N, C-alpha and C positions, 0 to 999 in steps of 0.2 A: 504494499500499500504506500501511497505517496504521503509525504509530510504536509501537514496543514500549517501554513504560515500565518500566525496571528500577530496581533499588535497593531500599532498605528501605521497607516500607510503614509510614508513620507517620501518626498522626492530626494533622490541622491544626486547631489551636485558635485562635479569634479572640483578639486582644488587647483588643478593644473589644466591647461588647455589640452584637450585630447587631439592627437595628431590626425592627419589624413581626413580632413572635414568632408571631402567628396565621397569617401567610402561610407556606405549605408550601414554595414554591419559593425556593431560596436566591438565585437571580438576582434575583428581585423584592425579597427581604429586603435584599440588599446594594445595591439600586438600580443595577444594571448596565444599560448601554445595549443590549447585544446579548443576544439569547435563546439563550445557550449551552446551556440545558437543554430546548430545545423538544422533543427526542426522548426525554428522560429527566427528567421533572420532579422526581424524587427523587434527583438527582445528589448524590454525595458531595462534600465541600469540596475534597478532593485532586484529583478529577477536574476540578472547576470551575477550580481554579487552573491546571491544565495547559491547559485549553481557552482561558482568558483569555490566557495567555502565548503560545500558538500563534497567536492572531489579533493580538496586540500592539496593541490599541486603547488609546490613552493614558488616557482617562477611566476605563475599566474596570481597567486596571492600577493606576491611582491609588487607586481604591476598594479593590482587593485589598491594596495596601500599607497603606492606612489601617486596615483591619479585621484583617489577618493579619500585618502588619509588613513593613518593607522587606527584612529579612533572609530572610523566608520567600519573598518575591517573587523575590529574587535567586537563592535556592536552586532555585526552580522554573524559572527562566530557564536555569540551568546544566543542570538535568535535561533540559529540552526541547532546547536548542540545543548544549550542551557548550561548547567553547571557540570554536566558529564561530558566534557570535551575529550576527544581522543588524545593520547599522549603526543602523538605526532603533530597535531594541530597546535598544542601548547608549545612544542619545540619550534615550530615554524614561526609562530608569533614572537617568541623570545628572540630568535635569530633576526627577524625583520626589525624588531625594535632595537636590537643591539646595533644593527647596521645603520639605522637611521640616526641613532645617537652618535656613532662614530662620524658619520657624514656631517653632522651639525658641528662637531668639534673641529673638523678640518676647515670649516668656513669661518 
């Protein structure tokens, strides 16, 4: 059975300009590795974030954190998994957060 996504519907706005404005598919515009939108090329950003978190592929989660922010990624992880997050998801979030902190220190 599929998961029911509850909570308030909010519009997810990118922190950074998403490249390739002429490309209609958000997955291609964000340069994600997996084709999350193969069945729905006009997928909304909120749905895409849920799909990326459900698969928890590191590079795609990193891209989401870069464009939509680490806080948005963490909120989506809590929405999808609640408090029972897989160990790998926690590890990915720690690694991304650590990399973001290092990048801030360099600037």
